[in-house]
All heavy atoms as an XYZ file, in Angstrom:
665
protein
N      47.830    -38.573     20.665
C      47.083    -37.346     20.900
C      45.590    -37.634     20.720
O      45.204    -38.410     19.865
C      47.537    -36.263     19.922
C      46.734    -34.993     20.062
S      47.325    -33.550     19.166
C      47.457    -34.102     17.508
N      44.775    -36.990     21.512
C      43.329    -37.135     21.438
C      42.786    -36.369     20.242
O      43.143    -35.220     20.009
C      42.683    -36.580     22.726
O      43.218    -37.283     23.835
C      41.187    -36.729     22.698
N      41.929    -37.023     19.485
C      41.280    -36.354     18.355
C      40.211    -35.401     18.886
O      39.668    -35.605     19.966
C      40.658    -37.387     17.435
N      39.926    -34.377     18.116
C      38.898    -33.416     18.514
C      37.705    -33.570     17.584
O      37.826    -33.442     16.375
C      39.428    -31.971     18.456
C      40.526    -31.772     19.483
C      38.299    -30.973     18.679
C      41.123    -30.381     19.498
N      36.554    -33.854     18.167
C      35.310    -33.887     17.413
C      34.787    -32.454     17.338
O      34.577    -31.816     18.374
C      34.292    -34.775     18.132
O      32.993    -34.514     17.673
N      34.575    -31.932     16.130
C      34.093    -30.550     16.009
C      32.795    -30.301     16.781
O      32.662    -29.282     17.459
C      33.877    -30.381     14.508
C      34.803    -31.356     13.881
C      34.822    -32.532     14.817
N      31.875    -31.249     16.702
C      30.596    -31.078     17.401
C      30.787    -31.080     18.916
O      30.142    -30.318     19.632
C      29.615    -32.195     17.004
C      29.231    -32.188     15.542
C      30.269    -32.862     14.642
O      31.147    -33.612     15.129
O      30.207    -32.630     13.419
N      31.672    -31.952     19.392
C      31.903    -32.038     20.839
C      32.533    -30.750     21.356
O      32.142    -30.237     22.395
C      32.788    -33.239     21.143
C      33.111    -33.431     22.616
C      31.871    -33.603     23.521
N      31.126    -34.780     23.239
C      31.292    -35.949     23.837
N      32.197    -36.088     24.778
N      30.547    -36.967     23.494
N      33.513    -30.213     20.636
C      34.141    -28.963     21.049
C      33.101    -27.847     21.114
O      33.051    -27.090     22.085
C      35.282    -28.582     20.107
C      35.940    -27.224     20.364
C      36.464    -27.105     21.788
C      37.043    -26.974     19.355
N      32.263    -27.759     20.106
C      31.209    -26.744     20.091
C      30.266    -26.923     21.274
O      29.914    -25.947     21.953
C      30.415    -26.808     18.770
O      31.323    -26.623     17.683
C      29.345    -25.724     18.726
N      29.866    -28.166     21.540
C      28.971    -28.438     22.671
C      29.593    -28.009     23.992
O      28.944    -27.366     24.822
C      28.619    -29.926     22.745
C      27.721    -30.391     21.615
O      27.136    -29.526     20.912
O      27.622    -31.622     21.430
N      30.855    -28.352     24.205
C      31.532    -28.007     25.461
C      31.653    -26.492     25.588
O      31.407    -25.930     26.655
C      32.909    -28.692     25.550
C      32.728    -30.210     25.669
C      33.709    -28.150     26.731
C      34.012    -31.007     25.530
N      32.033    -25.836     24.500
C      32.163    -24.371     24.531
C      30.833    -23.728     24.918
O      30.782    -22.841     25.784
C      32.623    -23.850     23.159
C      32.679    -22.334     23.073
C      33.174    -21.847     21.735
N      32.427    -22.279     20.579
C      31.247    -21.765     20.190
N      30.662    -20.817     20.901
N      30.650    -22.209     19.086
N      29.754    -24.203     24.320
C      28.440    -23.634     24.621
C      27.986    -23.970     26.034
O      27.365    -23.130     26.694
C      27.423    -24.114     23.588
C      27.646    -23.478     22.225
C      26.649    -23.968     21.204
C      26.866    -23.279     19.867
N      25.903    -23.741     18.855
N      28.304    -25.179     26.508
C      27.967    -25.536     27.893
C      28.678    -24.620     28.886
O      28.154    -24.333     29.960
C      28.333    -26.996     28.179
C      27.393    -28.039     27.605
C      28.000    -29.436     27.753
C      26.037    -27.978     28.297
N      29.849    -24.161     28.518
C      30.602    -23.224     29.366
C      30.125    -21.782     29.171
O      30.594    -20.868     29.826
C      32.090    -23.308     29.071
C      32.747    -24.586     29.549
C      32.711    -24.666     31.045
N      33.563    -25.749     31.533
C      33.460    -26.274     32.725
N      32.537    -25.844     33.560
N      34.262    -27.237     33.093
N      29.199    -21.574     28.250
C      28.643    -20.241     28.034
C      29.578    -19.294     27.308
O      29.519    -18.079     27.514
N      30.412    -19.838     26.452
C      31.399    -19.018     25.752
C      31.128    -18.973     24.257
O      30.784    -19.983     23.645
C      32.808    -19.593     25.957
C      33.329    -19.626     27.385
C      34.634    -20.404     27.448
C      33.521    -18.228     27.912
N      31.326    -17.807     23.679
C      31.347    -17.670     22.229
C      32.773    -17.896     21.751
O      33.710    -17.920     22.548
N      32.936    -18.042     20.460
C      34.286    -18.226     19.927
C      35.229    -17.071     20.262
O      36.386    -17.309     20.602
C      34.239    -18.417     18.413
C      34.171    -19.834     18.011
C      34.428    -19.975     16.514
N      33.623    -21.078     16.041
C      32.921    -21.068     14.932
N      32.928    -20.032     14.134
N      32.221    -22.112     14.589
N      34.766    -15.810     20.162
C      35.698    -14.713     20.472
C      36.226    -14.782     21.909
O      37.414    -14.573     22.147
C      34.855    -13.458     20.254
C      33.789    -13.874     19.293
C      33.488    -15.302     19.640
N      35.360    -15.090     22.856
C      35.779    -15.157     24.268
C      36.711    -16.348     24.485
O      37.731    -16.227     25.161
C      34.545    -15.264     25.171
C      34.867    -15.305     26.640
C      35.338    -13.979     27.158
C      35.436    -14.011     28.680
N      35.859    -12.741     29.227
N      36.382    -17.504     23.904
C      37.254    -18.666     24.050
C      38.610    -18.401     23.415
O      39.639    -18.789     23.966
C      36.609    -19.915     23.445
C      37.437    -21.197     23.534
C      37.827    -21.521     24.975
C      36.686    -22.358     22.900
N      38.615    -17.733     22.289
C      39.892    -17.398     21.640
C      40.739    -16.535     22.562
O      41.930    -16.796     22.754
C      39.634    -16.683     20.311
N      40.122    -15.539     23.145
C      40.858    -14.631     24.037
C      41.405    -15.376     25.257
O      42.559    -15.197     25.638
C      39.940    -13.496     24.484
C      40.606    -12.476     25.360
C      39.653    -11.347     25.700
C      40.327    -10.354     26.624
N      39.427     -9.273     26.998
N      40.588    -16.215     25.857
C      40.991    -16.926     27.068
C      42.029    -18.014     26.797
O      42.906    -18.254     27.630
C      39.772    -17.546     27.751
C      38.764    -16.565     28.338
C      37.510    -17.304     28.784
C      39.379    -15.806     29.506
N      41.931    -18.659     25.645
C      42.813    -19.792     25.363
C      44.117    -19.405     24.670
O      45.064    -20.182     24.669
C      42.087    -20.811     24.490
O      41.866    -20.288     23.197
N      44.137    -18.235     24.048
C      45.318    -17.849     23.292
C      45.304    -18.382     21.867
O      46.270    -18.205     21.132
N      44.222    -19.041     21.482
C      44.069    -19.485     20.103
C      43.329    -18.404     19.328
O      42.634    -17.586     19.908
C      43.274    -20.793     20.050
C      43.887    -21.986     20.776
C      42.930    -23.160     20.741
C      45.222    -22.362     20.161
N      43.462    -18.428     18.018
C      42.750    -17.439     17.212
C      41.328    -17.921     16.947
O      41.033    -19.120     17.020
C      43.476    -17.205     15.883
O      43.336    -18.340     15.042
N      40.449    -16.989     16.622
C      39.079    -17.362     16.264
C      39.088    -18.257     15.032
O      38.268    -19.167     14.910
C      38.224    -16.117     16.010
C      37.863    -15.379     17.279
C      36.934    -14.216     17.017
O      35.839    -14.440     16.445
O      37.301    -13.087     17.385
N      40.010    -18.020     14.131
C      40.127    -18.831     12.918
C      40.503    -20.268     13.276
O      39.958    -21.219     12.715
C      41.161    -18.218     11.979
C      41.245    -18.871     10.618
C      42.194    -18.076      9.749
N      41.870    -17.866      8.395
C      40.729    -17.534      7.812
N      39.676    -17.368      8.532
N      40.600    -17.362      6.528
N      41.441    -20.436     14.205
C      41.814    -21.781     14.646
C      40.605    -22.494     15.259
O      40.361    -23.664     14.987
C      42.949    -21.729     15.668
C      44.293    -21.374     15.080
C      45.340    -21.167     16.146
O      45.122    -20.421     17.103
N      46.480    -21.813     15.986
N      39.871    -21.779     16.092
C      38.691    -22.371     16.726
C      37.634    -22.736     15.685
O      37.004    -23.795     15.771
C      38.108    -21.431     17.774
C      38.966    -21.232     19.024
C      38.363    -20.165     19.914
C      39.136    -22.536     19.779
N      37.435    -21.866     14.702
C      36.473    -22.155     13.643
C      36.874    -23.421     12.890
O      36.024    -24.242     12.547
C      36.357    -20.972     12.685
N      38.158    -23.598     12.667
C      38.627    -24.814     12.000
C      38.374    -26.037     12.881
O      37.903    -27.072     12.403
C      40.114    -24.713     11.682
C      40.430    -23.901     10.461
C      41.937    -23.987     10.140
N      42.322    -23.574      8.839
C      42.314    -22.348      8.327
N      41.907    -21.426      8.965
N      42.718    -22.039      7.139
N      38.691    -25.918     14.162
C      38.496    -27.043     15.078
C      37.026    -27.404     15.231
O      36.694    -28.563     15.460
C      39.102    -26.717     16.450
C      40.622    -26.625     16.496
C      41.073    -26.082     17.845
C      41.251    -27.984     16.222
N      36.150    -26.415     15.104
C      34.711    -26.662     15.229
C      34.070    -27.030     13.889
O      32.860    -27.212     13.815
C      34.013    -25.452     15.842
C      34.347    -25.265     17.304
C      33.559    -24.151     17.962
O      32.874    -23.375     17.261
O      33.610    -24.067     19.192
N      34.858    -27.124     12.844
C      34.352    -27.564     11.557
C      33.734    -26.482     10.699
O      33.179    -26.774      9.633
N      33.798    -25.226     11.125
C      33.227    -24.136     10.330
C      34.131    -23.768      9.151
O      33.660    -23.211      8.172
C      33.000    -22.909     11.215
N      35.401    -24.072      9.264
C      36.375    -23.853      8.186
C      37.142    -25.154      7.986
O      37.288    -25.936      8.931
C      37.363    -22.741      8.557
C      36.805    -21.334      8.732
C      37.891    -20.397      9.259
C      36.263    -20.816      7.414
N      37.657    -25.392      6.798
C      38.423    -26.621      6.575
C      39.710    -26.637      7.395
O      40.368    -25.610      7.551
C      38.726    -26.611      5.083
C      38.188    -25.349      4.529
C      37.522    -24.583      5.605
N      40.042    -27.824      7.910
C      41.292    -27.998      8.658
C      42.450    -28.083      7.683
O      42.347    -28.737      6.652
C      41.257    -29.278      9.490
C      40.412    -29.216     10.736
S      41.010    -28.068     11.993
C      42.527    -28.834     12.495
N      43.535    -27.415      8.024
C      44.741    -27.508      7.205
C      45.644    -28.618      7.730
O      46.194    -29.386      6.977
C      45.487    -26.176      7.207
C      44.767    -25.080      6.468
C      45.597    -23.833      6.423
C      44.910    -22.762      5.582
N      45.702    -21.552      5.486
N      45.811    -28.666      9.035
C      46.656    -29.661      9.685
C      45.908    -30.211     10.900
O      44.961    -29.588     11.383
C      47.968    -29.022     10.171
C      48.800    -28.462      9.031
O      48.993    -29.190      8.045
O      49.254    -27.310      9.137
N      46.370    -31.324     11.391
C      45.795    -31.881     12.622
C      46.100    -30.932     13.775
O      47.144    -30.271     13.787
C      46.395    -33.253     12.898
N      45.194    -30.829     14.747
C      45.445    -29.959     15.896
C      46.676    -30.435     16.670
O      46.891    -31.637     16.816
C      44.188    -30.077     16.747
C      43.312    -31.071     16.095
C      43.924    -31.502     14.821
N      47.446    -29.493     17.142
C      48.653    -29.829     17.895
C      48.297    -30.167     19.340
O      47.211    -29.834     19.833
C      49.627    -28.650     17.871
O      49.113    -27.575     18.638
N      49.226    -30.806     20.005
C      49.052    -31.130     21.423
C      48.916    -29.846     22.232
O      48.160    -29.791     23.206
C      50.225    -31.962     21.920
N      49.614    -28.799     21.818
C      49.540    -27.511     22.511
C      48.134    -26.917     22.414
O      47.611    -26.384     23.394
C      50.574    -26.544     21.926
C      50.596    -25.214     22.645
O      50.765    -25.207     23.891
O      50.432    -24.174     21.976
N      47.523    -27.020     21.244
C      46.163    -26.510     21.064
C      45.197    -27.272     21.971
O      44.341    -26.674     22.622
C      45.720    -26.645     19.613
C      46.452    -25.735     18.657
S      46.082    -26.140     16.946
C      44.552    -25.249     16.748
N      45.347    -28.569     22.011
C      44.490    -29.400     22.839
C      44.649    -29.050     24.318
O      43.662    -28.926     25.047
C      44.812    -30.875     22.601
C      43.950    -31.874     23.342
C      42.503    -31.795     22.881
C      44.492    -33.274     23.153
N      45.877    -28.836     24.732
C      46.136    -28.474     26.124
C      45.521    -27.116     26.464
O      44.898    -26.957     27.511
C      47.658    -28.443     26.400
O      48.177    -29.750     26.175
C      47.954    -28.011     27.827
N      45.676    -26.149     25.573
C      45.102    -24.823     25.813
C      43.583    -24.894     25.934
O      42.990    -24.278     26.816
C      45.487    -23.856     24.687
C      46.929    -23.413     24.745
C      47.265    -22.506     23.583
C      48.710    -22.045     23.654
N      49.041    -21.134     22.557
N      42.943    -25.650     25.058
C      41.489    -25.790     25.114
C      41.055    -26.522     26.376
O      40.104    -26.123     27.049
C      40.976    -26.534     23.886
C      40.984    -25.754     22.593
C      40.658    -26.675     21.419
C      39.992    -24.609     22.654
N      41.750    -27.578     26.692
C      41.426    -28.371     27.873
C      41.550    -27.526     29.139
O      40.666    -27.546     30.001
C      42.356    -29.584     27.949
O      42.116    -30.328     29.094
N      42.637    -26.799     29.251
C      42.847    -25.946     30.428
C      41.813    -24.834     30.508
O      41.274    -24.554     31.564
C      44.254    -25.333     30.401
C      45.354    -26.338     30.689
O      45.037    -27.470     31.132
O      46.525    -26.005     30.466
N      41.537    -24.200     29.395
C      40.604    -23.075     29.377
C      39.180    -23.522     29.661
O      38.459    -22.887     30.441
C      40.656    -22.339     28.028
O      41.996    -21.910     27.779
C      39.737    -21.127     28.029
N      38.765    -24.619     29.038
C      37.397    -25.102     29.220
C      37.253    -26.003     30.446
O      36.152    -26.389     30.809
C      36.943    -25.861     27.958
C      36.779    -24.991     26.728
C      36.592    -25.845     25.489
C      35.617    -24.025     26.906
N      38.386    -26.306     31.070
C      38.430    -27.140     32.277
C      37.735    -28.476     32.074
O      36.834    -28.845     32.817
C      37.864    -26.392     33.478
C      38.665    -25.160     33.822
C      38.173    -24.456     35.029
N      36.773    -24.765     35.307
C      36.009    -24.102     36.118
N      36.487    -23.078     36.756
N      34.760    -24.446     36.327
N      38.175    -29.172     31.034
C      37.695    -30.519     30.758
C      38.888    -31.427     30.489
O      39.967    -30.955     30.110
C      36.733    -30.587     29.548
C      35.454    -29.830     29.827
C      37.384    -30.097     28.278
N      38.672    -32.706     30.695
C      39.715    -33.674     30.355
C      39.935    -33.631     28.851
O      38.976    -33.486     28.085
C      39.284    -35.091     30.749
C      39.089    -35.312     32.201
C      38.646    -36.733     32.540
N      37.528    -37.182     31.716
C      37.559    -38.244     30.900
N      38.642    -38.986     30.815
N      36.507    -38.589     30.187
N      41.154    -33.763     28.385
C      41.401    -33.755     26.944
C      40.590    -34.820     26.200
O      40.160    -34.599     25.075
C      42.904    -34.033     26.833
C      43.463    -33.547     28.129
C      42.397    -33.822     29.161
N      40.354    -35.941     26.841
C      39.594    -37.021     26.224
C      38.146    -36.625     25.951
O      37.476    -37.242     25.120
C      39.612    -38.269     27.116
C      40.997    -38.858     27.298
C      41.834    -38.130     28.353
O      41.286    -37.336     29.159
O      43.050    -38.350     28.356
N      37.645    -35.602     26.632
C      36.262    -35.156     26.437
C      36.034    -34.628     25.021
O      34.911    -34.652     24.530
C      35.902    -34.075     27.452
N      37.082    -34.188     24.348
C      36.950    -33.629     23.003
C      36.754    -34.685     21.925
O      36.376    -34.367     20.815
C      38.173    -32.787     22.633
C      38.352    -31.570     23.481
C      39.522    -31.377     24.185
C      37.356    -30.614     23.583
C      39.699    -30.248     24.968
C      37.520    -29.485     24.368
C      38.697    -29.308     25.060
N      37.030    -35.949     22.246
C      36.973    -36.987     21.214
C      35.554    -37.270     20.745
O      35.344    -37.671     19.614
C      37.624    -38.272     21.708
O      36.838    -38.856     22.737
N      34.577    -37.086     21.623
C      33.196    -37.297     21.226
C      32.793    -38.748     21.155
O      31.713    -39.056     20.684
N      33.633    -39.663     21.628
C      33.300    -41.076     21.553
C      32.497    -41.558     22.758
O      31.813    -42.557     22.666
C      34.571    -41.941     21.420
O      35.424    -41.686     22.531
C      35.291    -41.625     20.117
N      32.582    -40.879     23.857
C      31.865    -41.253     25.076
C      30.978    -40.088     25.503
O      31.321    -38.929     25.265
C      32.854    -41.568     26.204
C      33.771    -42.736     25.917
C      33.035    -44.058     25.852
O      32.049    -44.238     26.598
O      33.440    -44.912     25.053
N      29.863    -40.366     26.168
C      29.026    -39.267     26.669
C      29.798    -38.425     27.697
O      30.646    -38.941     28.416
C      27.852    -39.987     27.346
C      27.876    -41.371     26.810
C      29.291    -41.669     26.430
N      29.509    -37.139     27.725
C      30.127    -36.270     28.719
C      29.604    -36.633     30.102
O      28.425    -36.935     30.276
C      29.801    -34.798     28.428
C      30.474    -34.203     27.203
C      29.881    -32.835     26.902
C      31.966    -34.108     27.405
N      30.488    -36.595     31.065
C      30.109    -36.878     32.452
C      30.593    -35.745     33.334
O      31.370    -34.891     32.902
C      30.742    -38.195     32.950
O      32.170    -38.025     33.008
C      30.404    -39.369     32.044
N      30.158    -35.755     34.582
C      30.630    -34.753     35.537
C      32.145    -34.814     35.675
O      32.796    -33.791     35.871
C      29.978    -34.949     36.902
C      28.509    -34.568     36.901
O      28.085    -33.818     35.996
O      27.794    -35.022     37.810
N      32.713    -35.993     35.560
C      34.169    -36.136     35.679
C      34.897    -35.367     34.582
O      35.991    -34.859     34.810
C      34.559    -37.607     35.633
N      34.293    -35.262     33.403
C      34.911    -34.491     32.326
C      35.048    -33.025     32.707
O      35.997    -32.356     32.328
C      34.085    -34.588     31.035
C      34.128    -35.959     30.414
O      35.219    -36.547     30.343
O      33.058    -36.449     30.000
N      34.083    -32.524     33.460
C      34.059    -31.101     33.792
C      34.728    -30.764     35.111
O      34.840    -29.604     35.464
C      32.614    -30.585     33.790
C      32.040    -30.525     32.414
C      31.237    -31.539     31.929
C      32.340    -29.471     31.580
C      30.721    -31.494     30.650
C      31.833    -29.411     30.292
C      31.024    -30.429     29.831
N      35.185    -31.749     35.832
C      35.882    -31.501     37.094
C      37.383    -31.400     36.888
O      38.132    -31.260     37.833
C      35.591    -32.626     38.103
C      34.167    -32.563     38.611
O      33.558    -31.485     38.515
O      33.677    -33.591     39.102
N      37.816    -31.475     35.655
C      39.237    -31.477     35.331
C      39.860    -30.103     35.567
O      39.327    -29.089     35.134
C      39.433    -31.858     33.864
C      40.868    -31.865     33.424
C      41.686    -32.915     33.748
C      41.383    -30.825     32.681
C      43.007    -32.935     33.341
C      42.700    -30.834     32.261
C      43.515    -31.901     32.593
N      40.950    -30.069     36.274
C      41.752    -28.852     36.380
C      43.212    -29.263     36.213
O      43.671    -30.233     36.791
C      41.591    -28.126     37.727
O      41.868    -29.041     38.780
C      40.184    -27.567     37.881
N      43.891    -28.548     35.394
C      45.294    -28.835     35.098
C      46.159    -27.764     35.743
O      47.177    -27.372     35.226
C      45.480    -28.876     33.584
C      46.801    -29.381     33.151
N      47.802    -28.552     32.728
C      47.299    -30.634     33.086
C      48.859    -29.279     32.411
N      48.575    -30.536     32.600
N      45.718    -27.247     36.873
C      46.472    -26.209     37.536
C      46.167    -24.809     37.012
O      46.855    -23.869     37.324
N      45.117    -24.702     36.221
C      44.778    -23.422     35.628
C      43.387    -23.021     36.107
O      42.474    -23.822     36.122
C      44.767    -23.511     34.081
C      44.322    -22.201     33.477
C      46.131    -23.908     33.571
N      43.256    -21.803     36.537
C      41.932    -21.302     36.872
C      41.573    -20.202     35.878
O      42.448    -19.578     35.303
C      41.903    -20.750     38.297
O      42.805    -19.677     38.419
N      40.299    -20.036     35.674
C      39.870    -19.010     34.720
C      38.746    -18.185     35.314
O      38.178    -18.540     36.335
C      39.424    -19.663     33.415
S      37.928    -20.627     33.571
N      38.421    -17.125     34.646
C      37.327    -16.272     35.107
C      36.109    -16.412     34.226
O      35.180    -15.641     34.333
C      37.806    -14.809     35.100
O      38.154    -14.442     33.778
N      36.128    -17.430     33.341
C      35.037    -17.566     32.391
C      33.853    -18.333     32.961
O      32.736    -18.193     32.495
C      35.485    -18.248     31.106
S      36.038    -19.949     31.327
N      34.058    -19.199     33.936
C      32.962    -20.017     34.427
C      33.079    -20.270     35.922
O      33.975    -19.905     36.560
C      32.895    -21.329     33.693
S      34.416    -22.001     33.074
């Protein structure tokens, strides 16, 4: 499973023009879960594959984009997993 860098997730969310409440609504995750993933609250457990998939689909980025180990590229943002959204 791809690790999630809290800073990278926050950067991607902001690049998409979304606040945590809107991302929570669109992804089906709670604001509390998102706050944990973004490092605002302590993590209790590692993020599940389902959480990663929901974020990836909602933000329309490759799951690997969340790791924060490589610079973001246009290819990261061209990802679609068969899901369309009305957020961007």
